[in-house]
C-alpha positions in Angstrom: -156.3 30.7 88.4 -153.0 29.3 89.4 -149.8 30.9 88.0 -146.5 29.7 89.3 -143.2 31.6 88.6 -139.8 30.1 89.1 -136.9 32.5 88.7 -133.8 30.6 87.8 -132.3 33.4 85.8 -130.2 35.0 88.5 -131.8 38.4 87.6 -134.1 40.4 89.8 -137.5 40.4 88.1 -140.9 41.5 89.4 -142.7 38.2 89.5 -145.9 40.0 90.6 -145.9 42.0 87.3 -145.5 38.8 85.3 -148.3 37.1 87.1 -150.5 40.3 86.8 -150.1 40.5 83.0 -150.5 36.8 82.5 -153.7 36.7 84.7 -155.0 39.7 82.7 -154.5 38.1 79.3 -155.9 34.7 80.4 -159.0 36.4 81.7 -159.4 38.6 78.6 -159.0 35.6 76.3 -161.9 33.9 78.1 -159.9 31.0 79.5 -161.4 29.1 82.4 -160.5 30.9 85.6 -159.2 27.7 87.2 -156.6 27.2 84.4 -153.0 26.7 85.5 -149.8 28.3 84.0 -146.2 27.8 84.8 -143.5 30.5 84.1 -139.8 29.8 84.3 -137.2 32.4 84.0 -133.8 31.1 82.9 -130.3 32.3 82.0 -129.0 32.5 78.5 -127.2 29.2 78.5 -130.4 27.3 79.6 -132.4 29.1 77.0 -129.9 28.3 74.3 -130.1 24.7 75.3 -134.0 24.7 75.1 -133.9 26.6 71.8 -131.6 24.1 70.2 -133.4 21.1 71.7 -137.0 22.2 70.8 -136.5 24.5 67.8 -133.2 23.2 66.4 -132.0 26.8 66.4 -128.7 27.9 67.9 -128.3 30.5 70.7 -130.8 31.8 73.2 -134.1 33.5 72.5 -136.4 35.7 74.4 -139.5 33.5 75.1 -140.6 29.9 74.4 -144.0 28.4 75.0 -144.8 24.8 75.7 -148.6 24.2 75.5 -150.1 21.3 77.5 -153.8 21.1 76.8 -155.4 22.0 73.5 -157.1 25.3 74.4 -158.8 27.9 72.4 -160.3 31.2 73.6 -163.8 30.6 74.9 -163.2 26.8 75.1 -163.7 24.1 72.5 -167.2 24.1 71.0 -167.3 20.3 71.1 -166.5 20.1 74.8 -169.6 19.7 77.1 -168.4 22.2 79.7 -165.1 24.1 79.5 -163.2 23.3 82.6 -159.8 24.1 84.2 -156.8 23.0 82.3 -153.0 23.2 82.4 -152.2 25.9 79.8 -148.5 25.0 79.7 -145.2 26.6 80.4 -143.7 29.9 79.3 -139.9 30.1 79.5 -138.5 33.7 79.6 -134.9 34.7 79.3 -134.5 38.1 81.2 -130.9 38.6 80.1 -131.9 38.2 76.4 -134.9 40.4 77.0 -132.8 43.1 78.6 -130.7 43.4 75.4 -133.9 43.7 73.4 -135.3 46.3 75.8 -132.1 48.4 75.5 -132.3 48.3 71.7 -136.0 49.2 71.7 -135.4 52.0 74.3 -137.9 50.8 76.9 -137.5 49.2 80.4 -136.9 45.5 81.0 -140.2 45.3 82.8 -142.1 46.3 79.7 -140.2 43.9 77.5 -140.9 41.0 80.0 -144.6 42.0 80.1 -144.8 42.0 76.3 -143.0 38.6 76.1 -145.4 37.2 78.7 -148.4 38.3 76.6 -146.7 36.8 73.6 -146.1 33.5 75.4 -149.7 33.2 76.6 -151.0 33.8 73.1 -148.8 31.0 71.8 -150.2 28.7 74.5 -153.6 29.6 73.2 -152.7 28.5 69.7 -151.7 31.8 68.1 -148.7 31.9 65.8 -146.8 34.3 63.6 -145.3 32.0 60.9 -147.4 33.5 58.1 -147.9 37.2 57.5 -151.7 37.2 58.2 -151.1 35.2 61.5 -148.3 37.6 62.5 -150.6 40.6 61.9 -153.4 39.1 63.9 -151.2 37.9 66.8 -149.1 41.0 67.1 -152.1 43.3 66.9 -153.8 41.3 69.6 -150.6 41.2 71.7 -150.3 45.0 71.5 -153.9 45.6 72.3 -153.9 43.3 75.3 -150.7 44.9 76.6 -152.1 48.4 76.3 -155.3 47.3 78.0 -153.3 45.8 80.9 -151.4 49.1 81.3 -154.6 51.0 81.2 -156.0 48.7 83.9 -152.9 49.4 86.0 -153.2 53.1 85.6 -156.9 52.9 86.6 -156.1 50.9 89.7 -153.4 53.4 90.6 -155.8 56.3 90.2 -158.5 54.6 92.2 -156.0 53.8 95.0 -154.8 57.4 95.1 -158.3 58.7 95.2 -159.2 56.2 98.0 -156.1 57.3 100.0 -157.0 60.9 99.5 -160.6 60.3 100.6 -159.4 58.3 103.6 -157.1 61.1 104.6 -159.9 63.7 104.3 -162.4 61.5 106.2 -159.8 60.9 108.9 -159.1 64.6 109.4 -162.8 65.5 109.8 -163.6 62.7 112.2 -166.4 61.4 110.1 -166.7 57.7 109.4 -163.6 56.8 111.5 -165.6 55.1 114.2 -165.1 57.8 116.8 -168.0 60.1 115.8 -171.0 59.8 118.1 -174.5 60.7 116.9 
């Protein structure tokens, strides 16, 4: 899976976290592992321009998605073999997201992760124009975000246990390559 991030926003953002959450969602949604995604982080003025040009709405917004190939989770049933595709572009505005994060009382990193999940779901055809669509999309968005956080916590626990085990094994001389039998 290829995920490219271009930060043109002027803000310091963890690109690794954005890639991690996008990769997680794409995998969970059963998109071909060779799919490609582009993420661009822009300033408020650039986002306002895109928002007006594509949505005919004034002012900046938090996230916009521009799908490339018609994709659906699990692939299209009429396709002979699902293959790699260009999902599209997600455009994030970290400065706008920072204001939302402040209002919501959580860190910017969380807001950007949530917006990344939201953007990927839009690329996969989810929408929230109608109440039922909104309920489905936001429910899925929240579930995927929580599963990603749980995956991160599990990886941190595993790494801590591995480090502890390595430290214990190093102190005893076992399995460090110096023990002779």
